[in-house]
C-alpha positions in Angstrom: 42.2 -2.8 -1.7 39.6 -4.3 -4.1 36.6 -6.0 -2.7 36.6 -9.6 -3.9 33.1 -10.7 -5.0 31.8 -14.2 -4.3 28.7 -16.1 -5.0 26.4 -17.5 -2.4 24.0 -20.3 -3.3 21.5 -21.0 -0.5 18.5 -23.3 -0.1 16.1 -22.3 2.7 13.8 -24.8 4.3 10.9 -24.4 6.6 7.7 -22.4 6.3 9.2 -20.2 3.6 6.7 -20.2 0.8 3.5 -18.1 0.8 5.0 -15.8 3.5 6.5 -13.1 1.2 10.0 -14.6 1.7 11.0 -13.8 -1.9 9.7 -10.2 -1.7 11.7 -9.5 1.5 14.8 -11.3 0.3 14.8 -9.1 -2.9 14.3 -6.0 -0.7 17.1 -7.0 1.6 19.5 -7.9 -1.2 18.9 -4.6 -3.0 19.3 -2.7 0.2 22.7 -4.4 0.8 23.7 -3.8 -2.9 24.1 -7.4 -4.1 22.9 -9.0 -7.3 21.3 -12.4 -8.2 17.9 -13.9 -7.8 15.5 -15.7 -5.4 12.8 -18.3 -6.4 10.4 -20.9 -4.9 11.2 -24.5 -5.6 8.6 -27.2 -6.1 9.9 -29.1 -3.0 8.8 -26.2 -0.8 12.2 -24.6 -0.4 13.3 -21.1 -1.4 16.5 -20.9 -3.5 18.8 -17.9 -3.6 21.8 -17.2 -5.8 23.6 -14.0 -4.9 26.8 -12.2 -5.7 28.6 -9.5 -3.7 31.4 -9.1 -1.3 31.9 -11.6 1.6 30.5 -9.0 4.0 27.4 -8.2 1.9 26.7 -11.9 1.5 27.1 -12.6 5.2 24.5 -9.9 5.8 22.1 -11.6 3.4 22.8 -14.9 5.0 21.9 -13.5 8.4 18.5 -12.4 7.0 17.9 -15.8 5.3 18.4 -17.7 8.6 15.5 -15.7 10.1 13.4 -14.5 7.2 10.4 -12.2 7.4 8.3 -12.2 10.5 5.7 -14.6 9.0 8.3 -17.2 8.0 9.8 -20.1 10.0 13.2 -21.1 8.8 14.4 -24.6 9.8 17.5 -24.9 7.8 19.7 -23.0 5.3 22.1 -25.0 3.2 24.8 -22.9 1.6 27.6 -23.2 -0.9 30.3 -20.6 -1.6 31.3 -20.3 -5.3 33.4 -17.9 -7.4 31.4 -14.9 -8.7 30.6 -14.7 -12.4 29.4 -11.1 -12.6 26.4 -12.2 -14.7 23.7 -10.4 -12.8 22.7 -6.7 -13.2 20.4 -6.5 -10.2 18.5 -8.8 -7.8 15.2 -10.4 -9.1 12.5 -12.7 -8.1 12.5 -15.7 -10.5 9.3 -17.7 -11.1 
């Protein structure tokens, strides 16, 4: 049975900038084996766009709800979208 890929778009609020959130998100995503990117937004949130199987994306979402030890996540807004397959790996976008 083929694993159906999906796209997760997440916006993480709280103390999530200046705490290595992007670095740890990239490491977690690569460990899980998903593709996409993470970036800081000017409003203080961290935005994530990731593609993988539902199971892989749920594992990333579990991480995003907690973040690295120095972060304090207050909210994660998510949208599920169809995957496009456009990403080769997982990057930090500026």
